[in-house]
C-alpha positions as CSV (number, residue, x, y, z in Angstrom):
1,M,0.1,-0.1,0.0
2,R,2.8,2.4,0.9
3,A,4.7,1.6,-2.4
4,I,1.6,2.3,-4.3
5,Y,1.0,5.8,-2.8
6,M,4.8,6.6,-3.0
7,A,4.9,5.7,-6.8
8,T,1.5,7.1,-7.8
9,V,0.8,10.1,-5.7
10,D,3.4,11.7,-3.3
11,P,6.2,10.0,-1.4
12,S,5.4,12.2,1.6
13,R,1.6,11.2,1.7
14,A,2.4,7.7,2.8
15,L,3.3,7.3,6.8
16,S,6.4,6.1,7.9
17,D,6.9,3.1,10.0
18,E,7.4,5.2,12.8
19,A,4.2,7.2,12.4
20,L,2.2,4.1,11.9
21,A,3.7,2.4,15.1
22,A,2.8,5.7,16.9
23,S,-0.9,5.6,15.5
24,L,-1.2,2.0,16.5
25,A,0.2,2.7,20.0
26,Q,-2.1,5.6,20.7
27,A,-5.2,3.4,19.5
28,L,-4.1,0.7,21.8
29,A,-3.6,3.0,24.7
30,Q,-7.2,4.2,24.4
31,R,-8.6,0.6,24.2
32,P,-11.1,0.4,27.1
33,A,-10.1,-2.0,29.9
34,N,-11.6,-5.6,29.6
35,A,-12.6,-4.7,26.0
36,D,-12.2,-7.8,23.6
37,W,-10.7,-7.6,20.2
38,W,-13.4,-6.9,17.8
39,V,-13.0,-5.0,14.7
40,F,-16.0,-3.3,12.8
41,A,-15.9,-3.8,9.2
42,Y,-18.2,-1.5,6.9
43,G,-16.2,-1.2,3.4
44,S,-13.4,-3.4,2.1
45,L,-12.8,-5.3,5.4
46,L,-16.2,-6.9,4.8
47,W,-15.0,-9.0,2.0
48,N,-11.3,-9.1,2.3
49,P,-10.5,-8.8,6.2
50,L,-6.9,-10.4,5.6
51,F,-6.7,-11.3,9.4
52,P,-7.8,-14.4,11.0
53,F,-10.9,-14.3,13.0
54,E,-12.7,-16.2,15.8
55,D,-16.2,-14.8,15.5
56,A,-18.1,-12.7,13.1
57,H,-21.6,-11.1,13.6
58,P,-23.7,-8.1,12.0
59,A,-23.7,-5.1,14.1
60,L,-25.1,-1.8,14.4
61,L,-22.8,1.4,14.9
62,R,-24.9,4.5,15.9
63,G,-23.7,8.0,15.2
64,F,-21.8,7.4,12.0
65,H,-23.0,6.4,8.8
66,R,-21.3,4.6,5.7
67,R,-20.5,6.8,2.8
68,F,-18.1,7.4,-0.1
69,C,-16.2,10.1,1.2
70,L,-12.7,9.3,0.7
71,W,-11.0,10.2,-2.7
72,S,-8.8,7.0,-3.8
73,L,-5.6,8.3,-5.6
74,G,-3.8,4.9,-5.8
75,S,-5.9,1.9,-5.1
76,R,-9.2,2.5,-6.8
77,G,-8.4,5.6,-8.7
78,T,-5.5,7.8,-9.8
79,V,-4.5,11.4,-9.3
80,D,-5.9,12.2,-12.7
81,R,-9.1,10.5,-12.3
82,P,-9.7,9.8,-8.6
83,G,-11.9,7.1,-7.4
84,L,-13.8,7.0,-4.2
85,V,-13.8,4.5,-1.1
86,L,-16.0,4.3,1.9
87,G,-15.5,6.0,5.3
88,L,-17.7,6.4,8.4
89,D,-18.8,9.9,8.6
90,R,-20.6,11.3,11.4
91,G,-24.4,11.2,11.8
92,G,-26.9,8.3,11.2
93,S,-26.1,4.9,11.7
94,C,-24.3,2.0,10.1
95,R,-24.8,-1.6,9.9
96,G,-21.7,-3.7,9.3
97,V,-20.0,-6.9,10.5
98,V,-17.8,-7.2,13.6
99,Y,-14.7,-9.6,13.6
100,R,-13.2,-11.0,16.6
101,L,-9.4,-11.4,16.5
102,P,-7.6,-14.1,18.3
103,A,-6.3,-12.5,21.5
104,R,-2.8,-14.2,21.3
105,R,-2.4,-12.6,17.9
106,A,-4.3,-9.3,18.0
107,H,-1.3,-6.9,18.3
108,G,0.5,-8.3,15.2
109,E,-2.6,-8.6,13.2
110,L,-3.6,-4.9,14.0
111,A,-0.1,-3.9,13.2
112,L,-0.4,-5.5,9.6
113,L,-4.0,-3.8,9.7
114,W,-2.6,-0.3,10.1
115,R,-0.1,-0.8,7.3
116,R,-3.2,-1.5,5.1
117,E,-5.8,1.0,6.4
118,M,-3.8,3.8,7.9
119,V,-1.3,3.9,5.0
120,V,-2.1,7.6,4.4
121,G,-3.6,8.5,7.7
122,S,-7.1,9.2,6.3
123,Y,-8.9,7.5,9.3
124,R,-9.2,8.2,13.1
125,P,-9.4,4.8,14.7
126,R,-11.7,5.0,17.7
127,W,-13.1,2.4,20.1
128,M,-16.8,2.4,19.7
129,R,-19.7,0.7,21.2
130,V,-21.8,-1.4,18.8
131,Q,-24.9,-3.6,19.0
132,S,-24.3,-7.2,17.9
133,A,-26.2,-10.5,18.6
134,G,-28.4,-9.0,21.2
135,R,-25.6,-7.2,23.2
136,S,-23.4,-4.2,23.5
137,I,-19.7,-4.6,22.7
138,T,-16.8,-2.4,22.0
139,A,-15.2,-2.6,18.7
140,L,-12.4,-0.8,16.7
141,A,-13.8,1.4,13.9
142,F,-12.0,3.4,11.4
143,I,-13.6,7.0,11.2
144,V,-12.9,9.2,8.4
145,D,-10.7,12.2,9.4
146,R,-12.5,15.2,7.9
147,A,-9.3,17.1,8.1
148,H,-7.4,14.7,5.6
149,P,-6.6,16.1,2.0
150,Q,-8.4,13.0,0.5
151,Y,-11.6,13.8,2.3
152,A,-14.4,14.2,-0.2
153,G,-17.0,15.7,1.9
154,R,-20.7,15.3,1.2
155,L,-20.7,14.8,-2.6
156,S,-24.0,14.5,-4.4
157,A,-25.2,11.3,-5.5
158,L,-24.6,12.1,-9.2
159,H,-21.0,13.2,-8.5
160,Q,-20.4,9.9,-6.4
161,A,-21.9,7.7,-9.2
162,K,-19.7,9.7,-11.8
163,A,-16.5,9.0,-9.8
164,L,-17.4,5.4,-9.0
165,S,-18.3,4.5,-12.6
166,G,-15.2,5.7,-14.4
167,A,-12.2,5.4,-11.9
168,S,-9.8,2.6,-11.6
169,G,-6.4,2.1,-9.6
170,V,-3.8,-0.7,-8.9
171,F,-6.5,-2.9,-6.9
172,G,-9.2,-2.4,-9.5
173,S,-12.1,-0.1,-10.1
174,S,-14.2,1.9,-7.9
175,A,-17.3,0.3,-9.3
176,D,-16.0,-3.1,-8.3
177,Y,-15.2,-1.8,-4.8
178,L,-18.9,-0.6,-4.5
179,E,-20.1,-3.9,-5.9
180,R,-18.1,-6.1,-3.6
181,A,-19.2,-4.0,-0.5
182,R,-22.9,-4.5,-1.5
183,V,-22.7,-8.1,-2.0
184,A,-20.7,-8.7,1.1
185,L,-23.2,-7.1,3.3
186,V,-26.0,-8.9,1.4
187,T,-24.3,-12.3,2.4
188,H,-24.6,-11.1,6.0
189,G,-28.3,-10.3,5.5
190,I,-27.9,-6.7,5.4
191,V,-29.3,-4.6,2.6
192,D,-28.1,-0.8,2.5
193,P,-30.4,1.1,0.5
194,Y,-27.7,3.8,-0.2
195,L,-25.2,1.3,-1.9
196,E,-28.2,-0.2,-3.6
197,R,-29.2,3.2,-5.2
198,L,-25.4,3.9,-6.1
199,A,-25.2,0.5,-7.7
200,V,-28.1,1.1,-10.0
201,A,-26.7,4.4,-11.0
202,V,-23.4,3.2,-11.6
203,A,-24.5,0.4,-13.7
204,R,-26.6,2.7,-15.7
205,R,-23.7,5.1,-16.5
206,R,-21.2,2.3,-17.4
207,R,-23.9,1.0,-19.9
208,T,-24.0,4.3,-21.6
């Protein structure tokens, strides 16, 4: 991930090993006492978590909603034609999936997760209360950093569909990212009307 951004965007945009380690240490220091190792997935982690997990359940996070609010300049788009990826932005609620990491491997797996999700520091990791399987649990969630230069803000549905339908990067197209997120949620019994509407709009644009 770092190599991608250093080669395609700006070498200074990717965080150093020291910055990543400091960010992870800060997040671990804020972890509530006796909290388990749950991670809340709402975007690419839904279909490609890349870490082992011992349990997984649908979950509801209140106070933040899923939105295509981050420009992708390397993985799902380019500097010349930015794509979009999902972030958790303030307001509303979000249905996703919580994964529980094996406690004995949690630190190492989170370090790898940081190298993927925090490569340019576009999220603010927070331990949040979510509702899952009839109980309240604490899970790590990646909240979008509104001060980050790649924060796209509240784009119109038309603007989102235009970006998603035409952008591609090293990992594939933004349209594919949307479809994978939508399908992954459906496999967990979650239908997100926002993603469904976008999928229809993007498919229409790609046909024409």
